[in-house]
N, C-alpha and C positions, 0 to 999 in steps of 0.2 A: 478786418483783423488787425488794424493798426493798434499798437499798444500791447498786443499779446506777445508772449515769448514762445520761441520754439523749444525743442528739447535741450538745446545747448545754452539757453538763456539769452539768445539774440532776439532783438525786437523784430517782429515780422511786419513788413510793409505790405500795403495793399497792392496786389498784382495789377499791372496795367490792363485796361480793357482789351479783350481779344480783337484782333483784326477780323473783318468779315472774310470768311473763307469762300473763295470762288472756285468753282470746278474748272480745272485747267482745260483749255481747248487744244485738242491735238489734231484737228481737222485742217490740214494744210490748204485744201481747196477753199475752206471758209476764210482762213487767214488771208489768202491771196485775194479773195473777193472783197474782204473788208479793206485791205490796202488799196485796191483799185477804186472803191467807192470813196475812200478818204482822199485819194489823189484827185479824183474827178469832181464829184459833187460836194463831198465833205460831210463831216459829222459835227454835232454840237453837243455840249454837256450842259444840262439845265438843272438848276436847283441844287440844294445842299447834298442830295443823294447822287448828283451828277448823272441823271438819267440821260441815256444816249438817244439822240434824234438824228435823222438824216436831214440834210439841208436840201430842200426842194428848189428854192429860189433864193434871192439875196436875203430875204427876211423870213420866208415861210419854211417851217420844219414839220416833219412827221416822225412819230416814234419808230425807232429801229426794232426789229424783232429781237426777242430775248437772247437767242443764240448769237446774234450779231453783236448785241450790246456786251455780252460776256467777252467776246473776242476783242472788242474795242478796249474794254477795261484791262484785259490781260496784256494787250500790246502797249497800253499806257503805263502799266506797272513795270513792264520790261524795258521801257524807254524807247520802244520802236515807234511810238506815236507820242506827241507832246501836246500839252494843253496850251492853247493859244490865247489871244486877247478876248476881252469882253465885248460882246455885240448884243444888239437887240434883235430878238427873234419873235415870230408870231406863230401861234398854234391854237387852233380851235377857238378863234375869236379873242384870244388873250395875247398880250404882248409883254415880254419881260427879258431880262438879261440872261445870257448864257455864254459859255466859252467855246470858241472854235477848237477843232482838233487839227493839229498840224502834222505833216509827214516830213521828217528830217531827210536831208539829202542822202545820208547813208542808207536809210530804209528804202528810199526810192531805188537806189542802185541795187540793193540786195533783192528787192522784189523783181526788178528787171532781169537779174540773173536767174532767179527761180523760174520765171516765165520761159526762159530760153533753154532750160535744162531738158535733156531727153530722158524719158522714163527708163527704168532698169531693163525692161524687156526689149529695148532697142528700137521699138517702133515710135515714130514721131506722132504726137497727137495733132489734131487739127489746129489746136491753139498754138502749138510750137511751130507748125508749118506757116501759119498766118503771120506769126511774129518774125519770121525770117529764119 
């Protein structure tokens, strides 16, 4: 629509391409599991589409399930996770570059607080009892 005029005679510019719409993840158990995996084994973002992979060993990765990948992207968008450095990963006989996913200190502290919260019904869960 560049070069066309609107009703008031103003030149109409081409609108920016829409951002991909992700379905928000509201499952706190999933978010806690994703943060736990990110802290322990880790995630990697591979390719221009930034597909999410779980890190199995120093160089080997496997694809993360779709619901887990959505949660990782949501946490990256919210700055609860950050994109790390470029590393070489291996998957399915191929090797290539990817970015690690880092967990900032503030996120680690918030996740620790969530793990230690008691549920509203007053009963401690096994997870809360095991964590102290």
